[in-house]
N, C-alpha and C positions, 0 to 999 in steps of 0.2 A: 451763302454769299462770307466768306472768311475773313476775318477780322481782325485788325491789330492797331487798336487805339481809333484812330480817324481813317488808316488805311484800310482797305480791299486787295483782297488781293484776284489780279487776272491773267487769264493766259492768253496769248496770241493763237487763234484758232490757227489749224491746218486739216487740211486732207476733206473734208464734208464741207456743208456747207456752210458760209459765212469765214471761208479760210483768209490770212492777213488780217481780220479784225482783231479787237481785244472782246472777249468775254470772261463769263464766271465759269472754276470747275462746276463740271453737273454734265444730268446725262438723265435718261429714263429710267424708273421705276421697275422693280423687278416683280414679279407676280411676287403681293402679297407682304410688298415693302414699306413701311411708312413714308412719307415725303422726309423725314427726317433721317432715315436709315439709309436712304436714298444719299442725302446731301453730303452725308458721312463718308459711306462706301468709294460714291465717286472722286470726291475731294481726296481719300488716302489710294486710290486706284492711281488718279493724274497727278497728284501731287505729291504723294509721301507724307502729307500730313495727318495725324492724329487730332479728329476735330469732335468737339462736342456740341451738336444742335442745341440753342436756346431761344429762338421765338423763328415765328411762320412771321413775315413779313408782307406778306402781300402776291400780287401776281402780276402776269402781265399778259396779253392777249398779241400772237405771235404768227399773223398769218405769213407763212414763209412760199412767195409766190414763184421763187426762182426754183421748188423742188415741189412745186403743187400739195406742199401740206400746211396744218392750222396748228399751230400748238398753244397749250396753255402754259408759262411759265412758271413755276412756284420758285419763291424764293425764301432761304432757310437762312437764318444767321447762324453763324456758328462761331467758335473761340476754337482756337489751337490749343490743345492737350498736351502735344509730342511732335516732333520733328522738325526739319527743316524743307521750306518748300523745292521743290526740282522737278523738274520733265520728267514724266515718268512714261508718259505715252506721245512718243516723237511724232507718230501719226496724228496726233490729235491736237499738239498745240508743240510751238518753237522757243516759246517764251513766258517766264513770269514774270509779273512787276508787282509792288504792293504801292496804290497808287491811291489820293484822296478824293473826294467826288468833286471839287475844284478839277484837280489833275484830269480827271476824267473826261470834263468839261469841257476843256480843253483840247482832246482829243476827239470829241462826241463825233465824227467825219468817220473814225475806225473805228466804230464799237460794232462789236455785232446786236444787232437788231433786238434784243432782249433786253439787253443789258442796256443801252439806250433807251429803252422804253422804262426800264427799272430809273435810271438817272434823272429822266425827264417827270418821274410821277413821285419824286423824293424820297424813293424807297431807301437810297442811299445818306440822305440827311438827317436821319434818325439816329436819337443815340446811340453809339456803340455800346454793346452789351458788356 
């Protein structure tokens, strides 16, 4: 979860499950990779931002009935070290935006399920790193 003060970087998902919804940069860990390493790598690949992981914020339990899978999503707080956000993988995202928790609540119906659960669980209300 990349923060800029009270705002969080979100991306409109494309392609895979959750297409059209807003979610966070992220993806699967590679073998032997830490959650923090995966967060930094995925953020760079998807947005061009170099980030520094700052905290393990929590997790959500995410059954994905439409694809017959069940995920546990880890949320890693990150701060920007360098770069400007841009869509780097258009097959995965069509837009980026910096939104506050209140702005995300206003779009609750348009959030990817794990981000919605993260928001509902108060993980976005923690003080920014």
